[in-house]
N, C-alpha and C positions, 0 to 999 in steps of 0.2 A: 489585446485581449485573446483570451486560454477558448481555445480551441476544445470542441467537446463530444465527444460520442457515443451513441450513448445500441448498448448492445444487450436483447432482450426481446425472447420468441414469441412473447406477449404482446401486441401492436396495441391492446390499450394502456404499453408500460411505459412504452416506446415515446406515446401522447403524454402520456400524467407526463413524463421527465419533459417532455418538450413543454410544455404548457410549462410547465412552472417554473425554466428558463427560459420562455423566450421573452420581458419582460429586463432583464438582470443583464443591466449593465457587465460589460468590459467581459462578459459570458456568450457565445456562438454553438450554435449545434449545428455544427458541419457537414455528420457524418451519422447516419442508423446504419441497425445490419440486425439479423432472425440468430441468430447462432453462432459461434465461435470459426469455421470456417467464411461464413457472413462477412466477418469482420480484420478475418487476417486479407482473403479477396480483395477486397476493400481497400483496406492502406494498402493493397500494393498497385490496387490501379492507383488511386493518387499517389503512390512513389514513383510510377512510375513519367506520369506524367506532371511532376512537380508541382503540384498543385497540392498546398497548406496539410500539413496531419495535424490528426488531434492531439492534445497536451496533454488530455484527463480523457480517459473508458469507464463510460460505468454500466459496469461490467453485470453483466448477470452469473448466476453457478449455477442450476443446470436448465441446457438445451439438448433437441435432438438433436444430432448429428455430434459437432467436437463443443465439450461443454467449455463453461467459462474459465476450471482450474487449465484446461490442456491449449487450448488460448493464450489465458497470460500470460505459462511457459513461454509459449511461442514469441508472441508480441515484444514482452520483456527482453526477450533472447535477440530478436530482429532491426526490433526498437526498444533500445533501449532509453529513450529520455520520454518515450513514451508512459506515463502513470497511471493505474489501474486501479481501481474501487469495484470492490465484490459488490455486486448485490445480492444480498442475502434477506431471509426469514428466521427467526427466533427459534423454527424446528429445520431449520438445514444446514443451525448452527456447524454441524460433524462431518457432513461434506465442504461448507465450505469452506473451514478453515485450510483445508492445499492452498487459500490461493496465497494467502501468509510465503511459505514454504517456494512458491512459486513467479514469486516480485510479486504481486500486490504490491500495492501502496496503503492500504488498509482494508478496510467494511462497513457498510451503511448496509439498515436493516432499510426495507421496502419501504416502511411507513414514515421516509425521513419524515420531516418538516420543508418546506420553503428554503427556510432562514437556516438547516444544518446545513441542508444538500451544499447551498452557495460557499458556504465557512471552505464545507469537505471539500472543493471544487478544487477553492483561494491559496487553498493550505498546501494541497499536497502539488500544485502545477506552483508554486513557489519553491516545491525540495522538500517541504515537511509530510506526516505520517497521520495517517488516523488511527489511532492507537485507544481505546478505553481501557480504565483497569481492567471492567471486565470480560471483555474477547479476548486481551493482551491473557488474565490469567487461564481461559476458559482454552486459548490456543496452547499454552505451554504442558496444559496440565493432561487438555486430551487428543488435541489433534494431530503437534507433529511428532514423530518417533522419542523415547526417551533415549537420553547417552549411554548411547554403548559400552563409552572407554575406544573408539577406534581410534583408526592412523587419523581419518579424517577430525573426530572431536582431541585429535593433539595435538596438530596442525593447528584449529581455532583457538585454545588454550594457550599455545606460546603468539599466537597475535595480538590476547587482551592484554596478557604478561608484558608486551611489551612499552601499553597504555599506561601514565602515572595512578599509582593509587586513584587521586583525584576525579581523574576518567576514565576509570572503572567503576567506580562508586556512578559514576552520572547513567552511565551502560544499564547497570542493574536496575537503576532508577526510568531508565529509559523504558525496561524487562517487560515493568512496573505495570506499564502504559501512562505513566504523567507525562505532562508537557513541557514543555522549560520556564512556562511559571511557578510549575508545583515544583518543579526538580529545585527553581531559585528556594520559595518557602523552603520545602524539606532543608536544607546547605545553605541557607542565612547569604546566603547571595545573588551579585544584580544578574538577572533575568542577561542581559546580555551578554555577563563572563557563561553561563550555559549555552548560549550561541554558538561564539567562538569553539569553545571544549569540545559542542556534535560536529561543527565542520571540519576541528581540524582532527577529533574521535573516524568519521568519517575516511577524510583522507590518507590517514596512515593507516587504517585498515582494509581500503577501497571499497568501499562500498557503498553504496548509492543513496538510501538513506538510514529514519530510522530504524523503519520495521524491521532488515535488514540484520540492524544492532543488534535488535531487541531477537528474532530468530537464530542467529547468532552464535548470541552470550546462552540463549538455553541448551541450543547444540552441543557449546563447550563446555559446558553439564552449568552452567548455568556459577562456577567459577568459588 
């Protein structure tokens, strides 16, 4: 069972997502909050009472008090097993891009279909990330600070240098927003081979998911 938490300051939005997920096998909504601070307070309460924590949080971006970006940064630091999907609209893209750098596992548009929502929740609950070429390209070009050649960039480049040429090629394609199947097609290899390679890359780099690979690859200058 995948436990989900909804964080949105609009009650109707929370209700809408709740209704979309109510009859989905294997997914249950266990908590809801109206802003980032409320979400953190709820997680603390669940933790202290030894109750189940959410596996996935659907996180709105713009909320009064603590916004979704700050909440994402706090939650991924203190509860690293929780995966976060940022909820955004097209006109909020610039504001929402900080979510990836804060540790979110991907984006969902608020007008997402039920099928796409369920697929996204199941994907990140299994350790994958939700990145599309459009979102990834905009994140890399507009949302994150451009590489500056500082010490952190040098450290990241050294980390990627420790990978094999094929692994670095896969990192580049992940940063473009390609799925395992798309990468397999591009490189003419089996999808399972890509999956195993991604797992080894994550272990070698000490990263959590594909989103962190994409962000780190860009911060390293794209090599």
